[in-house]
C-alpha positions in Angstrom: 103.3 52.8 30.1 102.4 56.4 30.6 103.9 58.6 27.9 102.5 62.1 28.6 102.3 64.3 31.6 98.8 64.3 33.1 97.0 67.7 33.3 94.5 68.4 36.0 92.3 71.5 36.4 91.2 72.1 40.0 88.6 74.6 41.3 88.3 75.1 45.0 87.9 78.4 46.9 89.9 77.1 49.9 93.7 77.6 49.4 94.5 75.1 52.1 92.4 72.4 50.4 94.0 73.1 47.1 97.4 72.8 48.7 96.7 69.5 50.4 95.2 68.0 47.2 98.1 69.2 45.2 100.7 67.8 47.6 98.9 64.4 47.7 98.7 64.2 43.9 102.3 65.2 43.5 103.4 62.6 46.1 101.7 60.0 44.0 103.0 61.3 40.7 105.3 64.4 40.7 104.9 64.8 36.9 101.2 65.8 37.1 100.6 69.4 36.1 97.8 71.0 38.2 96.2 74.3 37.2 94.3 75.9 40.1 91.2 78.1 40.1 89.6 79.8 43.1 86.0 79.4 41.9 84.0 78.1 39.0 84.1 81.3 37.0 87.9 81.3 37.2 88.1 77.7 36.1 85.8 78.3 33.1 88.0 81.3 32.1 91.2 79.1 32.4 89.6 76.4 30.3 88.4 78.9 27.7 92.0 80.1 27.4 93.1 76.4 27.1 90.6 75.7 24.4 91.9 78.7 22.4 95.4 77.2 22.2 96.4 75.9 18.7 97.2 72.4 20.0 96.0 72.2 23.6 97.5 69.5 25.8 94.8 67.0 26.7 93.1 67.7 30.1 92.9 64.4 32.0 90.8 65.4 34.9 88.8 68.3 36.4 88.4 68.5 40.2 85.5 70.6 41.4 84.5 71.7 44.9 80.8 71.9 45.2 80.5 75.0 47.5 82.3 78.0 45.9 81.5 81.6 45.4 80.4 83.0 42.1 79.8 79.7 40.1 79.6 76.8 42.4 80.6 73.3 41.4 77.2 72.2 40.2 76.7 75.3 38.1 80.3 75.0 36.7 79.7 71.3 35.9 76.6 72.2 33.8 78.7 74.6 31.7 81.4 72.0 31.3 79.1 69.3 30.2 77.3 71.6 27.7 80.6 72.4 26.0 81.5 69.9 23.3 85.3 70.5 23.8 85.0 69.9 27.6 82.1 67.5 28.1 84.1 64.3 27.9 86.8 65.3 30.3 86.4 63.2 33.5 85.1 65.4 36.3 85.3 64.6 40.0 83.3 66.5 42.6 85.5 66.9 45.7 83.7 68.4 48.6 83.3 68.5 52.4 79.6 68.1 51.7 78.1 64.7 51.3 74.4 65.6 51.4 72.6 62.9 49.5 70.6 65.4 47.4 73.8 67.2 46.3 75.6 63.9 45.5 72.6 62.7 43.4 72.3 66.0 41.6 76.1 65.9 40.8 75.8 62.4 39.3 72.6 63.4 37.4 74.5 66.4 36.0 77.3 64.2 34.6 80.0 64.0 37.3 82.2 60.9 37.0 82.9 60.5 40.7 82.0 62.2 44.0 84.6 62.2 46.8 84.1 63.6 50.3 87.1 65.5 51.4 88.8 63.8 54.4 88.9 65.5 57.8 92.7 65.1 57.9 95.1 66.0 55.2 96.9 62.7 56.0 93.9 60.9 54.5 94.4 62.6 51.2 97.1 60.2 49.9 94.7 57.2 49.3 92.4 59.6 47.4 95.2 60.9 45.3 96.3 57.3 44.5 92.7 56.4 43.5 92.5 59.4 41.2 95.8 58.4 39.7 94.6 54.8 39.0 91.1 55.6 37.9 91.6 58.8 35.9 95.2 59.5 35.1 96.7 56.1 34.4 93.6 54.1 33.5 94.9 53.5 30.0 98.3 52.3 31.1 97.4 49.6 33.5 
């Protein structure tokens, strides 16, 4: 049985995409806390603040868009995986792009999963359910 609230950090430069992802995740589990960033630099700043907390709440998942201004998803992923405090947090690349080279590079860089964003926000619910089962509640099944 799940005993703690799940915490997700999400970086995506598209406010609509963040909204639809957030809505789908909250429809699956309203107790999930989602902290949003507009780009990779913003995400890294938020995670740096998190790591400075005396007893930081565990981060259960990081969602990264691949195409963002400033630090894109792949650049951000490399920084995450190089940080001993962040490297083991499951990280999912969530992008409109499904170019095979980008997908391969993301996996080679340490991504745990690569999900192509659906065309319709209605198709976001099964993705949120899969994230919930695979990353947020994996230990409670």
